N, C-alpha and C positions, 0 to 999 in steps of 0.2 A: 104842827107838823101830819100828813095825813098820810097812813100806811093804808091806799088803796092805788091799784092798778092805775098807772097816769094816764090823763086824755089822749095822748098818742097809741099808749098799748092798747085802749080799747076802742079807739078807732081803728086799730090796722087789725082789732080780730072780729069788728063786724061791720068791714068793707074792704076789694078789693086795694090793693096799694102796693106802688114799685120803688123800688131800691138803688134808683138812681136814674138818667137822665144827660139831658146835657142841650148845651145852645150852640149852635150849627151856622155859621153863615156861607151863602154859595153866590158865587159869582161866577158866571157861565164865559171860556173864552176858547174860541171857536182851535179846533185841534185837525190839523189837515189828517185823513187818513191813507195813510200808509198801503191800502192794498193796490190791487191791482188796477191800471190805470192810472198809473202814476201820478198820485195824488184826487183820483176822483173816489165818490161815495159821499157820506157824509158827515160832517163831522161830530168829532168827538165833545159832549158838552163834558168843562172841566169845572169843578165847584172848589170853592175853599169852607174849610167847615171848621166850627170850632164849639169843641161839644165836652160841657162838665157837668162829670156825673162817678160815679163810682167804680172802682176795678173790681173787676167780677176775674181775669187770670193774668194769666201770661202766654208769649210766645207767638209775639211780641205783645202787645198790650189790648185788654179785652178791657172796655168803660161801658157796662151795661149789657154787654153781651157781642156788642162789633167789635170787632179786631179792625185796630189802624198799626200798619206797619210802621213798626219803630228804632229800626234802625239808625235812618239819618237825621231822627228827633234830637234837637235839644231840651232838654232835661232840665228843669229851678226844681229846686228843694228848698222852702222857708223864704222862698226869695232869692235863693243864692243860684246863681247859672250853672254850667258846666257840669254837674250832676252825673251819678252814671246810672243806668234803668234799673241797675241790683237795688238801686235807695228806695225804691218805687215799690209798695205793698199792696195786698187784695187788703179792699175796706179804705183805702184813699179814697177822698172825689178828689179827682184832678178835675184841670180843664188842658184839653186839646185843638191844639189847630193843625189841622190837616187838612189834603186835598183830594176830592174825589172825582171822577168820572162814574159814566153811566153803561162801562167798557165790563162791570163786573169785575172788577178787581177791589180787594176792598183797603180804604182810604190808607194813603201813607200819612202819619202824622210827621211836621217840622219841627214844633215845639207841645212839650208835656209840661206842667206844674202844677204843685201843689204847696199847699198852706195850712196845717192845722189852724182849726176852726177855734183849740181852745187850747192853756194847758198850764196847772197848774197844781198846787195841793192838796189832797183829799180831806174834806171836812168830816161824813159822813155814808156811809155804805148802808143801805137798806135792800136786802134779799128780799125781801119779801116784794116790793112794788120792781122791783129789777132798778135801781137808781141810784147813780153815787153822786154827790153833791160836791162843788170845787168853786169854790170861788164864790160861793151862792149858788150857784149858774146848777138844776138840774141835767143830769145825764145820766138818759135812757137807755137801757141797752137789754140785747135780748139774745135768743140762742143763734140768731145771724148775725150780731155785730164779730170782729174779729180782735180780739187780744191776743196783739205779738208779744211773746215771750215772759207772758203770765196769763193768769187765771183773776176770774171776778175771787176763788177762794185764796188767790194769793197777795190779792192786793191788801190795804191796811189803810189806816186814818194815817196822816201826816205823807205819805205816795206820793209824786210828783207823776203826772199821767199824761199824754199827750193825746186830744181829742179832734177825732175828722165825724164829719158827718151831715146831719140836717137841722135846722130850727123849728119850731114848730110854731101856734098860736099863743103860748105861754111863753114862752123863750125859752124851752124846755131844748136840749140838743137830744135826736136819736143820731147813738152812735152805732157810727158805720167801722167804725176804727179805733181801738183802746194800747196806748202805750204806754208802759212805763218809762221813764226819762228820767236821765240822770242830770242833766242840763237844769236848772233849780230858777231860770228866767219864769217872769210869767206872761200870759200872754194868751188876750183876749179881743176875737170883734165881735163888733155886732153895732147895731142904731143910736147915735146919740141919745137922750132922753133928759128930762130937768134940766137944762143948761143954768147953770148962775155965771154968770160973767165976773158975779163981784167977788164970787169967792173963789172963782176959779175953780169947780165940780160940772160933772158930770154924771149919769148915770147908764148903763148897761145892762140889763138883765140885774135891776138890785143890787148893782155890783158899784159902788160910787168912785169914781176917779176925778185922783187930783192931779189938774193937769200943768200947777204954778209952774213947776219948771223945766216940765217937759221938751223937747225937742219937735218940729215937725218937718215930717216926711210928703213932700207935692203939696202943700197943705198950709196954711197960718191958724193962731188962734183967730181969726178971724170970722174963718170960714166957718167954726164950726154950727152950726142951727139944729135943732132938732129933726131927729130922721138923718141925721148927714153918716154913714157908715162907713166905720172906722178901724184901727187894729191899731191897740193900745198893748204895749210891753212893758214891763217894769220891775223891779225886786222885793219891796217895801210893800207888801201888803198887810191892814190890820185884819186881822179875823173877828175881832170882836165890833169894830165899826162897819164892816164890810167895808174897807177901803184900801184903793191901792194905787198907789205916786207913782204917774205915769214919770218913764222915762222917756219916749219916745210915742208917739200919734200920725200914723200914716193915713192918708186917702184911701180910700175902697168902696167911697162911694161910685165910681164909674160901670159900667156894666162893660165895657169896653167892644161894644158889639157899634159897627160904621154903617155908616147912612147905607152903604150900598148893599148891603147883605139882605139876600133872597129869604133865607129861613133860618129860625132859629129852634134850637131844642133843649129844653132846659126840665131840672127834673129837683123837684125837695118835697117838702110839706105844704097842701095846702092852710092857707093863713088867709084871714078876713074874708071869708067868703062871702060875697053879696048874691043872691041866689035873683034879687031882682033887676041888678045891674049886670048882673053874667061877668061877676070878676074878681077874683081872687087875686092876694100875694102870693109870688114863687119865690121864696132867697130875697131877692134884689129886682126880681122881674113884675111887673104888673100883669098880669095875666087876661085877657077879654076873652070869652064863649059865648056861641051865636048859634042861629039852626043852622050854619053850614057846618061845625067843629062836629069830627066824627067821633065815637067814645069806643073804645078798643078793652073787652074783658070788663064791659060794668057801662052805663047808660051816666044820665046826668042825674039821676034822684042820689046814685054814689057817691057824686061828689059831697065834701064836706071838710070841716077843718081837721087836722089830725092825720087825714089820708095821702099816700106817698104817690106819688104821681110819674110819670115826664108827658113832657109837653112840646109837642111839633106845632108849628106856624108861623106866622111874618113879623117881622119888626118896624112896626109902624109908629110913628112919634110917642117914640118914648115905652111902648108897649106891644107886648107879645100877643098877638091876634092869635088865638089856636086852630091847627085845621085839625087835628086831633090830639086828642087826652085818653092817652092810655094807665089804666089801673092794672095790675097783677099780686098773685095769691102774695100775700107777705108774712102773714103770723103763721109759726112754727108748729104743729100740731104734733107731729109724732119725731122722737129723735131716739134714735137707735145704733149700736154700734154691735160688727160682726163680721163675720166671711163672706165675703163674696162667694155665691156658689153659681150662678148662671150670669149670663151676659149677650142681649141680643140687640145686635148693631142696630139691625135693621128698626125697631123701635124705639131706640136709644134709651135703652130701661140695662137696669140692673137687678139682680139677685141677693138680697141680705135678711136672714134671720124669717126665711121664706113670704120677707115683704117684697115684691118689684118697686122700683121705683122709677121714674120715666124724669130723662132731663131738659133741659128747652136751655136756650139763648140767653137765659138771666141764672144758672145755677152758677152759685162761684164754687171754688176748686182751689183746693189748700193739698199740699203735701209736707204732713211733722213728721214722715218717715227718715226710716234713716238714708234711703233714695233722697228725700231733699229735693224732691225735680222741681225745679221751678212754672216749668210748663207744661204741670201735671191737667190732665181734663177727661173727659171721658172715654177717646179714643186710648188712654193708657194706661184707666182701667181694666184689673186684667181678674180671671177665677184665684181667688184665693187669698187676695189681698184683704187686708185688714182695714175697712173702714169706720168712720162716724159719720151719719148723716140727720141733719134734719128736713123735716116736710111740712109740704100742707097737702089735708087732701079736698080732693075738686068736686064739686057737685057728683060727679059719677063714680066715685069713692075711689080715687086712682091717688097713689101717691107721686107728689110733684116734688123730685131733688130739689129743695133750696139753696142746700150748702152740703158739700161733700169733699170730707177731709179722710185723708190716707196717714194712719199709725200703724204703728210698732205693734205688736199682739199685746206686748206686756204695756200698752200705755191706756188700757181702759180708763175711763171715768167712774165707769161705776155709776151711772145716770142713763136711764129709759125715762119715753114720753112715751104714754099714747092712751089709749082706751084700754079697759080691764079686762079682759076676757077669761074666761075660765074657773072664775073666781073660787078656793074652798078658803079654809082654814086654815091652810096649809101654805097657799101661796097661789099665783094668777100669770098671767103670760099678758105682758105689755111690750108691743113693737115687736112682736115675734121670740122676746127673750124669757126666759122661765126664772120666775122671781118665788122666792121663798120669803117665808113669817117664822121669825123666833119672837122669843119673850120679850126681846129686847130690841122691836122694830115699832116707831109709833107714828101713829096715824093722824094725820091732820089736816083736819079740813080749813080752810080761808079765815073763820071764825073762833076755831078750836081746837083743842088734842080730842079728841076719840078713841074708845075702845077699840078692839078688834070684831065684835060682837056686833060693834055698832056698826062697823064699815062695813061688815055683810050682809046688814039688814039696808044697808043705803045702796049697797048693790042690787039687793032685790027690790027696792023701791024704783029707781030709778035704771032707765030703758039704755045711757050710756053714759057711763062714767070716765071721765078724764083725768089720771093719775100721771103724778110725774115719782121717779124712783130712786132712791140714791143710797147705793150700798157695795159690797165690795165681790167680788165674783170667787166662786169658790166648788172645784170640778165645770166652769161650764154654766152656773147657776147666779145668780144675783141673787145673795143674803141681804136683803130691805134693813136698810136703817131706819131712815124714813118715809114715808107713802105719803105725797100731798095730793090733796083729792082739789080739784079746778071743780067749782061750779059755779052757776050761770050767779049772774052780783044781779042784784034786785036795785039797784043806783043808786039805792043810801048805803054809802060803804064809809061815809067819819066817822075817825074812829072807834071801827069795828075789824075781827076780824083778828086773823094772826101777824105777830111780826118777829120778822130776824134782821139785825142792823147789828153794826157798826159803829160806834162812835165816843165822844169825848166826854167824860163827867162835867157836868154845869155847879152843880149843887149838894149837897148833902144833909140832910132833915131829919132824923132818927132814922131810920129805917126806911126811910123812904129816897130815892135817889136819882135824881134830874138830867135827863138827855136829850138835847135840844127840845128844852122843857115839855118833853113827856115825865111822868110821873112812874117810877117804877117800882113794886113794890114785892115783897118776898114772902114766902113761907116752907113747914117745913117739907112738903114736894119737891120745891125749886132745887134742880141740880147744878150746883156749885162749883168752879175750881180754880184757883190759882195755879199758874205754872204746870197747868197737867196732874195735878193731885187735890184731890176734893175735901172741900174742906163745908164747914157750917157756914149759915147765914151771918152770926155775929164774925166770924173771919173771914167774910167776903167782905160785910161790908167796911171792916176795918180796915184793911187792905187799902180802901178806896179812897181818896184824893180828888180834889176841883184839877180835869186834866186826866185824869187816868182813861186808859182807852180801854172801852169793853165791847166784847161781841154780848148779843140776847137775844135767844128767843122768849116768846112769850102771847100774850094772849089778852083785847083789852076785854076791861070789866068795867063795867056803867056807865060805858061809854067816856070815861074819865083819866082810867089810870090802867095801867099794863102789867099781867101779874106774870113775872116772870117763871118762865120752864124752867131755862137754862142758862146760865150766863159764863163768861170766863175771863179771865184776866190773866196778863201775861206782863208781868214787873221786870224792869229795867235790872234785877239782880238776876234773874235766871239764867243757869249757866245749859239749860237745854239747847242744844247744835239744832234739834230739830226743825 
């Protein structure tokens, strides 16, 4: 197991990327002009659009910033039609069938469909690399991931979650939505690999599928070949062998793109990029770029595996010939929470904690306040609203709002991120928020825990230091519990740096504990708790057994084991209701 930033995170931090897009078809039909002259004038061109992408807001439905009128749309959730629009959520990757014309009106959706990409039990949570493991699949999350009725601190091993998002080069998922799920059914979509017709098995991203007793939908077992795209459902999962016994297997291999489609828009993560051939994979599309392809907010040099893009082009002979490839700022480097003090409608900006944030068509909006306005957007932001904002800094030093969430005053998370400014031995400012230090404040680099003095020295040595702070507010000041310093990677991060994770104990050998193949060691400085009560190393290890779920913070030592800084165990006999 590698406790490092995954490929997708590094690519998003290093390049411009996009958070959605779609596929669209256009079939022009003449439409008589109803103006003067009783039908004279130029006809209105009408197109049919199929757009796949992430929902960014409502009032009808916004997909990647484009508004689709949805009052007459047939909505399908997980293959079940006649759903209600209220079941759609920000962060869902959906497919929209719509009609559009050149009269300036927003496209009108006729169908909107959503299917989860993955659903199953959590086996591991790695907060240091922002990865959740489900069915052996790595789920990458970040500041823009929508957690529906939960958050990363509320989730635990064995919880069932539903995931919507995009798949990358290594088979990992970048999650645009993570939702806690009561349904214990397991679902996974992906490409068949390592097909063994004699054993009746195949593999999806390391997960073995036993299809001997499966029912097939829109296909048969004889249709299975490596590379075929399917959806698998079942309930019998063996975590030791990473095997799922399939109850049903559905054909998902078709793109549903008709031969007469004029234009396609598709969004996802670049995979299998071949610069010499000018091709890459995007979801189930093979994309072709050529000399006529235009690049927005980047160049062809920006194109790389792991980057999220939106592609527009023509679908020809099973390939998407790109007319435009669009990159957008995706990696959030600033996160703040506070009260709106100013709004500039002309500039489409607002001010929180003295920072001016500008919105664009890709900004995501959510209203988690008591107002619960489903159609919350920039036009509904008011002075004195309480907001949480995740933003990216552009080359001009401006803050571009990627995600705006309205909250109630007492719902602050106590988390901010940004450049450390005006740093002293008693505190600093981060993202416009006053932060104060105490004797209990921890300072952590990506490699180790350091002292306050070492942190101050680091600030003096570096021109810009990006930090993430967690704590609690007291009289408008954030009292820091932990300050995490983000430093540039040297590219050699195997078994190095800080770790923070939750997982199940696999083995106990003396004073060493093994979790997902990694050795944990303890010393007298390890802060250990059982059911929120401090205990000694001996008491902590004695309470463990194979299968115990523990939360751990630590650092790699000698490239071979993790020295535990903090660890916590909650036992079944814990009567604490918190």
